[in-house]
C-alpha positions in Angstrom: 68.6 10.4 112.6 65.7 11.3 114.7 62.0 11.8 114.1 59.5 14.0 116.0 56.3 12.6 117.4 53.4 14.6 118.9 51.1 12.5 121.1 48.2 13.2 123.4 48.3 12.1 127.0 45.8 9.4 126.2 48.1 8.0 123.4 51.1 8.0 125.7 49.1 6.2 128.4 47.8 3.7 125.8 51.3 2.9 124.7 52.5 2.5 128.3 49.6 0.3 129.2 49.3 -1.9 126.2 52.6 -1.9 124.3 55.4 -1.2 126.8 55.7 -4.8 127.9 56.8 -5.7 124.4 59.5 -3.0 124.1 63.1 -3.9 124.8 64.9 -1.0 123.1 66.1 1.5 125.7 66.1 4.3 123.1 62.3 4.1 123.2 62.3 4.5 127.0 64.7 7.4 126.7 62.6 9.1 124.1 59.5 8.9 126.2 61.3 9.8 129.4 62.6 13.0 127.7 59.3 14.0 126.2 58.4 17.6 126.5 54.8 18.4 127.5 53.6 21.6 125.7 50.1 22.8 125.2 48.7 19.4 126.4 50.7 17.4 123.9 53.9 15.3 124.3 56.7 16.2 121.9 59.0 13.3 121.5 62.3 13.0 119.6 63.0 9.4 118.7 65.6 7.6 116.7 64.5 6.0 113.5 65.4 2.5 114.6 63.6 3.0 117.9 60.5 4.3 116.0 60.6 1.2 113.8 60.7 -1.0 116.8 57.9 0.9 118.4 55.8 0.3 115.3 56.6 -3.4 115.4 55.6 -3.6 119.1 52.4 -1.8 118.5 51.7 -4.1 115.5 52.3 -7.1 117.6 49.6 -6.0 120.1 47.3 -5.0 117.3 47.6 -8.4 115.6 47.0 -10.3 118.8 44.1 -8.3 120.2 40.8 -10.0 119.7 38.4 -8.7 122.3 38.9 -4.9 122.6 37.9 -3.4 119.3 38.4 0.2 120.5 42.0 -0.7 121.4 42.5 -2.2 117.9 41.1 1.1 116.3 43.4 3.3 118.5 46.5 1.2 117.8 45.7 1.2 114.1 45.5 5.0 114.1 48.8 5.2 116.1 50.6 2.8 113.8 49.4 4.8 110.7 50.7 8.0 112.4 54.0 6.5 113.3 54.5 5.1 109.7 53.6 8.5 108.2 56.3 10.2 110.5 58.8 7.5 109.5 58.2 8.2 105.8 58.9 11.9 106.1 
């Protein structure tokens, strides 16, 4: 089963910069490599288990970030969004 994500360029760049080092699931890489850019947003189809791992990786960074409060807020919003997509 797959889920659909819609992310801004900034959100994708944030994940690439801050979270990608903690991702080992190739399905996540495949999902982002196959993203479709439409109307300034990235449309991504991702497997449920890959989305769960993405959430876990983002949570890891969120839980270990102490200095950059803006990063914490952005990650918190992304995690909330990912979890809402997962629940649908």
